[in-house]
BAGUGU-611726 format. One line per field, with one value per residue: residue number from 1; residue in three letters; x, y, z of N, C-alpha, C, O in turn. Coordinates in steps of 0.02 Angstrom, whole numbers. Layout:
N
num	NUM,...;
residu	ALA,...;
n_X	X,...;
n_Y	Y,...;
n_Z	Z,...;
ca_X	X,...;
ca_Y	Y,...;
ca_Z	Z,...;
c_X	X,...;
c_Y	Y,...;
c_Z	Z,...;
o_X	X,...;
o_Y	Y,...;
o_Z	Z,...;
//
This chain:
247
num	1,2,3,4,5,6,7,8,9,10,11,12,13,14,15,16,17,18,19,20,21,22,23,24,25,26,27,28,29,30,31,32,33,34,35,36,37,38,39,40,41,42,43,44,45,46,47,48,49,50,51,52,53,54,55,56,57,58,59,60,61,62,63,64,65,66,67,68,69,70,71,72,73,74,75,76,77,78,79,80,81,82,83,84,85,86,87,88,89,90,91,92,93,94,95,96,97,98,99,100,101,102,103,104,105,106,107,108,109,110,111,112,113,114,115,116,117,118,119,120,121,122,123,124,125,126,127,128,129,130,131,132,133,134,135,136,137,138,139,140,141,142,143,144,145,146,147,148,149,150,151,152,153,154,155,156,157,158,159,160,161,162,163,164,165,166,167,168,169,170,171,172,173,174,175,176,177,178,179,180,181,182,183,184,185,186,187,188,189,190,191,192,193,194,195,196,197,198,199,200,201,202,203,204,205,206,207,208,209,210,211,212,213,214,215,216,217,218,219,220,221,222,223,224,225,226,227,228,229,230,231,232,233,234,235,236,237,238,239,240,241,242,243,244,245,246,247;
residu	MET,ASN,LYS,LYS,SER,LYS,GLN,ILE,THR,TRP,TRP,MET,ILE,GLY,VAL,ILE,ALA,PHE,LEU,PHE,PHE,VAL,LEU,LEU,GLN,VAL,PRO,ALA,THR,TRP,ILE,ILE,SER,LYS,PHE,TYR,GLN,ASN,ASN,GLN,MET,LEU,GLN,ASN,VAL,SER,GLY,ASN,ILE,TRP,GLN,GLY,GLN,ALA,ASP,TRP,ARG,LYS,GLY,ASN,LEU,ARG,GLY,SER,VAL,ALA,TRP,ARG,THR,ARG,PRO,TRP,ASP,LEU,ILE,LEU,LEU,ARG,VAL,GLY,ALA,ASN,VAL,GLU,ILE,HIS,SER,GLY,GLN,THR,GLN,LEU,ASN,GLY,VAL,VAL,GLY,TYR,GLY,LEU,GLY,LYS,LYS,ILE,ILE,ILE,LYS,ASP,ILE,ASN,GLY,GLN,ILE,ALA,PRO,GLU,THR,LEU,LYS,ASN,ILE,ALA,ASN,TRP,GLN,TRP,PRO,SER,ASN,SER,ILE,GLN,LEU,SER,ASP,ILE,SER,MET,HIS,PHE,LYS,LYS,ASP,VAL,GLY,PHE,ASN,ASN,ALA,ASP,GLY,LYS,LEU,GLN,TRP,GLY,GLY,GLY,GLU,LEU,ARG,TYR,THR,PHE,GLY,GLN,ARG,GLN,ASP,GLN,MET,ASN,ILE,PRO,SER,LEU,ASN,ALA,GLN,LEU,LYS,ASP,ASP,ALA,GLY,LYS,LEU,VAL,PHE,ASP,ILE,GLN,ASP,GLN,ARG,SER,GLN,LYS,MET,ALA,ASN,ILE,SER,LEU,ASP,GLU,SER,LEU,MET,LEU,ASP,VAL,GLN,LEU,THR,GLN,ARG,ILE,LEU,LEU,ASN,VAL,PRO,SER,TYR,ASN,GLY,LYS,ALA,GLY,LEU,ASP,THR,TYR,VAL,ILE,SER,SER,ARG,GLN,PRO,LEU,ILE,GLN,GLY,GLY,PHE;
n_X	37,24,102,-6,-134,-145,-162,-293,-356,-303,-393,-541,-559,-551,-659,-753,-763,-789,-899,-961,-979,-1035,-1166,-1194,-1205,-1349,-1521,-1583,-1738,-1771,-1750,-1802,-1932,-1935,-1913,-2010,-2122,-2237,-2259,-2270,-2221,-2095,-2052,-2024,-1917,-1696,-1522,-1426,-1416,-1301,-1243,-1387,-1563,-1735,-1901,-1992,-2147,-2232,-2366,-2412,-2305,-2167,-2043,-1869,-1765,-1581,-1430,-1283,-1208,-1101,-968,-883,-945,-954,-874,-887,-993,-1134,-1258,-1218,-1225,-1214,-1340,-1444,-1554,-1708,-1848,-1943,-1896,-1836,-1702,-1576,-1428,-1320,-1264,-1316,-1361,-1384,-1389,-1322,-1452,-1552,-1533,-1566,-1456,-1378,-1295,-1195,-1288,-1333,-1380,-1575,-1704,-1875,-2023,-2131,-2136,-2110,-2240,-2318,-2314,-2366,-2507,-2469,-2448,-2310,-2138,-2008,-1907,-1766,-1755,-1588,-1473,-1341,-1215,-1304,-1318,-1378,-1431,-1539,-1671,-1821,-1935,-1857,-1801,-1712,-1492,-1344,-1362,-1305,-1303,-1334,-1439,-1517,-1606,-1704,-1795,-1940,-2088,-2226,-2395,-2532,-2650,-2759,-2840,-2980,-2948,-2856,-2694,-2527,-2361,-2232,-2059,-1896,-1733,-1675,-1553,-1526,-1498,-1453,-1481,-1487,-1606,-1657,-1696,-1771,-1774,-1677,-1711,-1638,-1706,-1593,-1607,-1519,-1443,-1427,-1537,-1676,-1797,-1904,-1915,-1912,-1979,-1946,-1996,-1968,-2100,-2114,-2182,-2224,-2171,-2211,-2153,-2193,-2074,-2140,-2061,-2034,-2162,-2185,-2170,-2270,-2407,-2542,-2540,-2534,-2469,-2419,-2310,-2153,-2000,-1929,-2017,-2127,-2260,-2344,-2417,-2369,-2435,-2399,-2412,-2268,-2292,-2422,-2564,-2560,-2552;
n_Y	-92,132,260,373,288,242,357,384,301,304,439,414,317,387,460,376,350,488,513,410,447,563,506,437,573,605,641,548,513,597,464,378,424,402,273,200,229,207,217,144,139,198,350,546,557,567,624,562,427,387,392,408,441,340,363,228,111,-67,-130,-164,-137,9,123,161,197,194,202,154,176,53,62,-34,-146,-156,-213,-357,-367,-326,-216,-168,-105,-39,-48,-10,-50,15,-6,26,-56,-143,-189,-187,-199,-216,-297,-267,-322,-332,-431,-508,-594,-552,-564,-567,-523,-545,-531,-533,-469,-416,-392,-365,-426,-347,-394,-316,-301,-432,-474,-434,-551,-641,-605,-601,-610,-574,-611,-528,-544,-491,-543,-606,-599,-654,-619,-666,-699,-748,-811,-725,-785,-764,-878,-973,-981,-1032,-977,-1029,-992,-968,-917,-864,-895,-810,-834,-756,-800,-849,-799,-837,-800,-854,-880,-1040,-1108,-1083,-1063,-980,-981,-1053,-1024,-1102,-1043,-1110,-1054,-1015,-1052,-1039,-1128,-1079,-1093,-1196,-1285,-1361,-1262,-1186,-1088,-1144,-1157,-1198,-1255,-1290,-1326,-1256,-1330,-1411,-1497,-1544,-1435,-1364,-1305,-1226,-1149,-1061,-1037,-995,-932,-842,-909,-990,-1101,-1204,-1323,-1390,-1484,-1601,-1597,-1462,-1399,-1482,-1382,-1298,-1270,-1344,-1434,-1612,-1722,-1878,-1892,-1958,-1875,-1791,-1767,-1714,-1620,-1549,-1430,-1289,-1216,-1042,-859,-755,-643,-594,-682,-808,-969;
n_Z	14,-60,2,-22,-10,107,172,143,168,313,340,309,422,488,461,493,617,688,629,716,829,835,830,943,1000,985,1036,1150,1134,1031,921,1019,991,834,809,891,887,944,1085,1227,1366,1408,1486,1520,1480,1440,1415,1298,1154,1205,1341,1488,1513,1601,1651,1660,1639,1660,1641,1794,1839,1888,1853,1848,1716,1676,1567,1463,1367,1270,1148,1111,1094,946,891,889,844,887,967,1117,1301,1474,1602,1728,1826,1919,2031,2141,2276,2214,2134,2018,1902,1784,1599,1453,1297,1106,988,822,717,811,960,1126,1234,1387,1530,1657,1784,1957,2085,2167,2187,2252,2345,2314,2184,2143,2192,2049,1972,2086,2154,2297,2488,2517,2578,2672,2639,2510,2349,2273,2186,2072,1970,1842,1675,1510,1356,1224,1110,1033,970,975,1123,1260,1317,1332,1484,1670,1829,1977,2133,2314,2402,2576,2604,2715,2787,2717,2613,2523,2391,2365,2234,2293,2432,2552,2627,2707,2737,2772,2721,2695,2711,2543,2370,2197,2074,1906,1743,1553,1477,1307,1259,1363,1516,1671,1839,1955,2108,2304,2457,2603,2637,2487,2464,2352,2317,2227,2087,1947,1760,1621,1456,1256,1251,1359,1477,1630,1730,1851,1953,2154,2255,2363,2493,2516,2521,2652,2731,2755,2858,2858,2790,2713,2647,2590,2518,2438,2489,2401,2293,2152,2190,2180,2017,1908,1775,1685,1615,1628,1689,1762,1861,1999,2058;
ca_X	14,67,88,-79,-193,-124,-184,-373,-395,-364,-475,-596,-567,-582,-742,-799,-756,-828,-990,-998,-978,-1107,-1218,-1190,-1237,-1410,-1540,-1656,-1805,-1775,-1730,-1873,-1997,-1883,-1911,-2040,-2178,-2304,-2222,-2322,-2155,-2047,-2088,-1955,-1818,-1667,-1477,-1433,-1369,-1215,-1256,-1459,-1618,-1790,-1915,-2035,-2208,-2239,-2429,-2424,-2241,-2117,-1986,-1820,-1697,-1524,-1415,-1209,-1174,-1018,-975,-825,-972,-967,-837,-909,-1073,-1170,-1248,-1224,-1244,-1221,-1394,-1453,-1653,-1728,-1917,-1986,-1848,-1804,-1618,-1525,-1348,-1303,-1264,-1384,-1346,-1418,-1360,-1350,-1511,-1605,-1524,-1543,-1381,-1413,-1248,-1185,-1341,-1329,-1472,-1603,-1810,-1922,-2062,-2178,-2094,-2120,-2309,-2358,-2294,-2432,-2514,-2463,-2411,-2188,-2076,-1975,-1815,-1760,-1682,-1541,-1466,-1258,-1174,-1353,-1305,-1435,-1452,-1614,-1704,-1886,-1941,-1784,-1777,-1652,-1465,-1292,-1367,-1275,-1284,-1360,-1504,-1502,-1648,-1690,-1866,-2007,-2167,-2283,-2454,-2567,-2713,-2727,-2893,-3023,-2918,-2813,-2617,-2462,-2312,-2162,-2037,-1844,-1675,-1662,-1532,-1556,-1448,-1471,-1434,-1534,-1595,-1689,-1737,-1781,-1719,-1712,-1736,-1648,-1686,-1632,-1614,-1432,-1425,-1436,-1630,-1722,-1867,-1949,-1917,-1945,-1924,-1976,-1994,-1959,-2155,-2135,-2225,-2181,-2165,-2149,-2139,-2148,-2063,-2143,-1990,-2053,-2215,-2179,-2174,-2356,-2443,-2609,-2512,-2506,-2450,-2386,-2262,-2067,-1997,-1914,-2039,-2132,-2322,-2397,-2358,-2425,-2414,-2439,-2399,-2223,-2310,-2496,-2576,-2537,-2536;
ca_Y	-15,156,339,401,230,230,416,378,260,341,482,335,257,466,509,349,364,546,490,364,463,597,475,431,598,623,637,487,554,586,399,347,454,402,191,168,293,180,203,193,116,263,441,578,505,616,594,535,382,365,377,441,392,340,331,164,90,-96,-137,-112,-111,55,112,199,145,206,144,199,131,-8,63,-70,-193,-159,-268,-406,-352,-310,-172,-172,-64,-71,-41,-14,-35,34,-20,21,-69,-199,-159,-223,-167,-266,-293,-289,-322,-342,-476,-541,-633,-539,-597,-530,-543,-531,-510,-510,-440,-437,-342,-388,-416,-370,-407,-291,-326,-508,-464,-446,-619,-685,-569,-646,-605,-589,-608,-442,-513,-495,-631,-576,-609,-618,-642,-705,-728,-779,-783,-768,-765,-790,-931,-1000,-993,-957,-1023,-1003,-959,-946,-858,-904,-851,-845,-820,-788,-841,-799,-825,-805,-804,-854,-906,-1111,-1140,-1050,-1075,-939,-1024,-995,-1084,-1030,-1046,-1105,-1015,-1047,-1070,-1075,-1125,-1041,-1153,-1197,-1334,-1370,-1157,-1180,-1024,-1191,-1103,-1274,-1234,-1287,-1272,-1253,-1417,-1450,-1560,-1509,-1372,-1347,-1327,-1146,-1144,-1023,-1050,-932,-896,-854,-969,-1022,-1143,-1229,-1368,-1401,-1555,-1615,-1590,-1389,-1414,-1493,-1304,-1285,-1312,-1381,-1486,-1686,-1779,-1919,-1928,-1959,-1796,-1763,-1791,-1653,-1666,-1472,-1413,-1257,-1153,-983,-812,-719,-573,-626,-726,-862,-1035;
ca_Z	19,-52,72,-24,25,158,211,117,248,385,335,313,467,552,478,509,704,687,642,764,896,837,807,1009,1044,932,1093,1168,1148,958,933,1021,923,786,801,944,882,959,1159,1314,1391,1430,1474,1571,1427,1465,1386,1223,1153,1230,1407,1484,1576,1580,1674,1638,1663,1633,1716,1886,1865,1876,1889,1812,1674,1668,1535,1477,1262,1244,1093,1093,1079,897,872,915,782,933,1016,1204,1364,1538,1611,1800,1851,1983,2043,2204,2311,2165,2104,1932,1860,1722,1556,1414,1238,1009,926,754,707,835,1001,1157,1266,1471,1557,1737,1821,1988,2109,2202,2169,2319,2363,2278,2111,2164,2181,1977,1959,2111,2204,2371,2534,2509,2644,2674,2612,2442,2314,2285,2103,2068,1910,1812,1642,1475,1293,1207,1041,1014,933,998,1194,1306,1306,1388,1551,1708,1884,2060,2159,2365,2466,2645,2631,2768,2803,2621,2625,2471,2377,2332,2252,2363,2487,2563,2676,2715,2704,2793,2678,2727,2661,2493,2318,2147,2018,1825,1680,1501,1442,1269,1261,1433,1561,1746,1899,2014,2175,2333,2558,2626,2639,2429,2433,2296,2324,2197,2008,1906,1737,1603,1400,1255,1248,1431,1514,1692,1765,1940,2034,2216,2291,2451,2552,2530,2555,2716,2777,2759,2900,2826,2747,2736,2613,2598,2456,2439,2501,2303,2224,2138,2186,2156,1973,1899,1736,1710,1601,1699,1731,1793,1894,2027,2071;
c_X	49,28,11,-144,-198,-176,-280,-378,-386,-383,-551,-618,-584,-638,-775,-808,-800,-912,-1022,-1041,-1035,-1137,-1248,-1221,-1339,-1465,-1595,-1703,-1804,-1769,-1778,-1970,-1998,-1947,-1949,-2106,-2249,-2299,-2268,-2278,-2129,-2072,-2024,-1887,-1801,-1625,-1476,-1413,-1350,-1265,-1352,-1505,-1667,-1843,-1980,-2073,-2233,-2302,-2446,-2365,-2212,-2077,-1902,-1755,-1621,-1465,-1340,-1169,-1099,-1020,-893,-875,-977,-924,-840,-991,-1107,-1188,-1262,-1238,-1239,-1282,-1411,-1538,-1656,-1806,-1921,-1894,-1813,-1746,-1575,-1480,-1316,-1267,-1313,-1372,-1398,-1374,-1379,-1404,-1563,-1617,-1510,-1503,-1404,-1350,-1220,-1248,-1321,-1374,-1486,-1683,-1827,-1971,-2106,-2170,-2149,-2228,-2360,-2331,-2336,-2450,-2524,-2442,-2339,-2183,-2063,-1926,-1838,-1706,-1623,-1497,-1378,-1230,-1219,-1324,-1367,-1404,-1508,-1618,-1790,-1906,-1885,-1805,-1723,-1574,-1387,-1302,-1336,-1302,-1337,-1409,-1511,-1563,-1681,-1791,-1892,-2066,-2217,-2368,-2486,-2624,-2723,-2809,-2933,-2993,-2851,-2752,-2576,-2406,-2234,-2092,-1958,-1796,-1687,-1595,-1522,-1501,-1479,-1463,-1526,-1544,-1665,-1719,-1784,-1739,-1752,-1679,-1688,-1641,-1677,-1606,-1549,-1415,-1425,-1475,-1640,-1807,-1913,-1888,-1943,-1917,-1955,-1967,-1986,-2048,-2166,-2184,-2207,-2252,-2151,-2196,-2159,-2143,-2114,-2137,-2026,-2107,-2252,-2171,-2229,-2388,-2478,-2588,-2506,-2517,-2406,-2326,-2179,-2025,-1971,-1957,-2095,-2217,-2359,-2361,-2427,-2386,-2496,-2403,-2331,-2255,-2376,-2509,-2523,-2543,-2603;
c_Y	90,228,339,350,210,297,417,343,289,386,454,349,384,487,435,344,437,545,475,421,521,562,475,498,629,621,582,498,552,505,363,350,409,315,165,195,259,156,218,125,155,285,468,574,595,603,566,470,321,360,433,403,406,354,273,133,15,-149,-113,-120,-33,66,179,149,200,179,194,148,112,-9,1,-138,-205,-214,-325,-427,-346,-260,-172,-105,-68,-29,-25,-7,-32,28,0,12,-128,-166,-198,-204,-250,-252,-299,-270,-366,-374,-471,-604,-615,-561,-573,-576,-507,-561,-491,-453,-462,-381,-378,-396,-410,-390,-414,-305,-416,-530,-460,-504,-666,-654,-596,-585,-625,-590,-554,-470,-528,-542,-578,-615,-602,-699,-699,-671,-734,-766,-770,-732,-793,-844,-1012,-1029,-974,-1033,-997,-968,-991,-909,-896,-871,-854,-800,-812,-828,-799,-835,-811,-830,-805,-891,-987,-1113,-1077,-1025,-1013,-988,-986,-1064,-1042,-1060,-1045,-1086,-1063,-1015,-1114,-1072,-1100,-1094,-1172,-1231,-1350,-1287,-1147,-1130,-1088,-1142,-1184,-1255,-1277,-1284,-1272,-1329,-1450,-1506,-1519,-1505,-1388,-1328,-1246,-1153,-1090,-1029,-1004,-907,-863,-876,-967,-1076,-1213,-1274,-1357,-1483,-1580,-1604,-1492,-1384,-1437,-1430,-1283,-1321,-1365,-1456,-1553,-1743,-1824,-1963,-1943,-1877,-1755,-1774,-1706,-1659,-1607,-1444,-1343,-1216,-1103,-918,-776,-672,-569,-666,-762,-950,-1050;
c_Z	-17,-12,33,-24,74,198,190,182,295,422,331,389,531,538,477,595,679,699,689,850,891,845,911,1031,1029,1027,1105,1127,1058,920,932,995,865,737,850,967,951,1092,1205,1391,1456,1412,1540,1535,1429,1429,1312,1222,1203,1310,1423,1542,1579,1643,1641,1660,1610,1673,1746,1900,1863,1918,1840,1779,1682,1625,1481,1407,1306,1181,1076,1075,995,861,871,863,855,962,1098,1269,1418,1555,1706,1806,1871,1974,2098,2280,2259,2144,2091,1902,1813,1649,1480,1315,1188,980,879,781,777,901,1056,1185,1344,1512,1629,1751,1882,2047,2165,2168,2231,2303,2317,2214,2137,2171,2105,1970,1984,2146,2252,2393,2554,2589,2653,2671,2527,2406,2268,2237,2087,2015,1856,1745,1565,1392,1281,1160,1041,980,963,1053,1215,1309,1358,1455,1620,1761,1962,2103,2237,2395,2547,2662,2667,2751,2716,2627,2564,2487,2323,2282,2239,2430,2522,2609,2667,2746,2734,2772,2703,2664,2618,2445,2282,2107,1933,1785,1618,1486,1397,1256,1304,1482,1652,1804,1941,2068,2224,2421,2547,2629,2551,2405,2388,2324,2289,2117,1954,1842,1662,1498,1331,1236,1319,1479,1590,1695,1810,1968,2074,2234,2389,2497,2563,2573,2601,2749,2789,2806,2916,2822,2743,2706,2614,2549,2485,2448,2420,2246,2194,2141,2184,2056,1917,1810,1710,1650,1644,1716,1757,1808,1919,2022,2080;
o_X	102,-30,-33,-200,-239,-217,-321,-403,-432,-392,-603,-667,-611,-671,-833,-862,-851,-957,-1076,-1087,-1077,-1160,-1299,-1261,-1374,-1435,-1645,-1691,-1834,-1807,-1802,-2022,-2049,-1984,-1936,-2137,-2290,-2320,-2296,-2300,-2136,-2108,-1994,-1829,-1835,-1647,-1525,-1392,-1363,-1314,-1374,-1495,-1682,-1811,-2010,-2055,-2248,-2293,-2482,-2348,-2247,-2065,-1910,-1720,-1636,-1445,-1345,-1124,-1063,-1052,-860,-847,-1002,-940,-790,-1025,-1082,-1142,-1317,-1275,-1266,-1284,-1363,-1572,-1617,-1833,-1866,-1859,-1760,-1750,-1541,-1504,-1300,-1241,-1341,-1377,-1437,-1325,-1432,-1404,-1606,-1674,-1452,-1500,-1437,-1357,-1226,-1247,-1292,-1393,-1448,-1704,-1808,-1976,-2126,-2221,-2208,-2262,-2419,-2314,-2353,-2415,-2579,-2424,-2316,-2216,-2110,-1880,-1885,-1651,-1629,-1486,-1353,-1226,-1196,-1304,-1419,-1365,-1547,-1593,-1804,-1857,-1887,-1827,-1689,-1581,-1384,-1263,-1346,-1331,-1363,-1410,-1513,-1560,-1682,-1824,-1884,-2082,-2224,-2385,-2476,-2647,-2702,-2848,-2928,-3011,-2795,-2777,-2570,-2413,-2203,-2070,-1941,-1804,-1702,-1574,-1513,-1461,-1537,-1432,-1586,-1493,-1719,-1778,-1832,-1678,-1807,-1631,-1730,-1586,-1722,-1585,-1523,-1368,-1422,-1466,-1614,-1852,-1960,-1828,-2000,-1856,-2016,-1908,-2006,-2052,-2224,-2219,-2161,-2311,-2106,-2251,-2166,-2185,-2107,-2178,-2037,-2109,-2313,-2165,-2238,-2399,-2469,-2609,-2458,-2552,-2351,-2306,-2157,-2030,-1994,-1948,-2090,-2244,-2419,-2302,-2486,-2329,-2557,-2346,-2345,-2243,-2380,-2479,-2466,-2535,-2620;
o_Y	107,245,305,372,169,286,449,361,309,393,479,377,415,522,436,335,425,561,495,425,526,579,501,494,666,598,576,481,508,509,328,319,380,305,107,193,289,116,270,89,149,282,436,583,647,564,552,445,265,325,477,362,465,355,292,110,20,-191,-63,-114,-4,48,232,101,258,125,254,106,140,-51,8,-184,-258,-248,-354,-477,-395,-237,-177,-59,-122,26,-42,41,-67,50,-20,53,-154,-105,-234,-180,-309,-196,-352,-217,-411,-350,-443,-640,-656,-577,-553,-637,-456,-619,-434,-398,-516,-326,-409,-361,-451,-410,-463,-331,-434,-579,-477,-486,-715,-658,-620,-534,-670,-573,-515,-438,-554,-566,-523,-673,-546,-761,-751,-613,-709,-723,-798,-676,-852,-852,-1074,-1087,-924,-1094,-958,-926,-1052,-859,-950,-810,-915,-740,-865,-860,-738,-882,-764,-884,-752,-917,-993,-1129,-1035,-979,-1020,-1041,-929,-1122,-990,-1105,-993,-1093,-1122,-961,-1175,-1025,-1115,-1142,-1165,-1253,-1353,-1276,-1109,-1132,-1085,-1103,-1227,-1236,-1318,-1230,-1285,-1366,-1512,-1546,-1463,-1544,-1423,-1343,-1232,-1160,-1093,-1018,-949,-855,-858,-840,-928,-1087,-1255,-1268,-1296,-1528,-1568,-1597,-1469,-1372,-1432,-1436,-1245,-1381,-1411,-1510,-1568,-1793,-1812,-2021,-1937,-1832,-1704,-1784,-1652,-1696,-1618,-1441,-1347,-1197,-1104,-939,-769,-654,-513,-713,-764,-980,-1107;
o_Z	10,0,60,-37,96,243,223,235,330,483,352,412,577,575,456,623,647,739,711,890,935,899,935,1077,1064,1074,1070,1069,1027,872,888,988,847,688,864,1020,985,1135,1222,1436,1517,1362,1582,1552,1426,1386,1279,1275,1224,1320,1386,1587,1570,1696,1591,1714,1550,1717,1749,1959,1821,1976,1810,1797,1699,1646,1467,1403,1347,1148,1025,1045,977,813,850,854,883,996,1126,1252,1433,1527,1741,1789,1904,1923,2118,2310,2277,2139,2126,1850,1820,1642,1468,1284,1205,951,865,831,795,920,1062,1176,1354,1529,1651,1724,1884,2026,2202,2122,2272,2245,2287,2191,2140,2158,2102,1914,1953,2196,2264,2364,2590,2638,2644,2696,2496,2419,2240,2256,2092,2013,1832,1753,1589,1374,1319,1150,1052,943,965,1053,1202,1306,1406,1478,1622,1741,1976,2101,2248,2408,2580,2703,2668,2715,2678,2649,2535,2538,2265,2327,2194,2467,2498,2626,2644,2766,2726,2808,2731,2603,2627,2464,2288,2104,1916,1806,1632,1459,1426,1242,1295,1484,1681,1803,1955,2090,2227,2440,2493,2620,2547,2358,2384,2341,2308,2112,1937,1836,1668,1484,1351,1203,1338,1514,1601,1683,1808,1996,2072,2230,2449,2543,2619,2633,2609,2810,2837,2806,2955,2842,2779,2719,2640,2543,2543,2406,2395,2186,2224,2100,2188,2039,1900,1798,1708,1637,1704,1773,1782,1782,1897,1969,2094;
//
């Protein structure tokens, strides 16, 4: 490559870099109005593509989100950002990306999910302890499901008051641990007690339907329960949308 060709190459790189950083300064409100015209979720948007924040609402859930773009993710052919999400006492932070093939990438999510957030999954009286998330990562693609799932959850448990059928009842939930994994496109939470004994299994499929299975062991924490199955046997199963309903 001669000297003139090298100069042209460097000029092109410089122009592309300049245009890229100009793009990052485009107001976030303009981007949302341009590509998300029926926006009902985000309000009070401020900042730009590079860095900004907004209030959000989804059903009965509401909170705020802040982001900071990760420009070097473009090398991996994806768009990514460091995000912080707040909703009441729920606080989550980590990396969210969007890659080739319409793949959603979630990486290194840490934080906690508070009881008032859990009420939007099942409208029960939840224990006061929040669920703690550690290094949660996964990939999700519509019509394919989840893969590359990893991470851990911890919950101190406590007294849970819930409705089963037409009856109200309560369960004294012990301290629980959960390992996150994927299986045949499903996101799976393998839940155990502090002695690594099987307590429950929760899975989420590609259509965001939630399947919950409870073992005999965890149901023995319900004072009114008198089942006789083996401790590791799943004796109750339910299926419901992720964001609404209960057992």
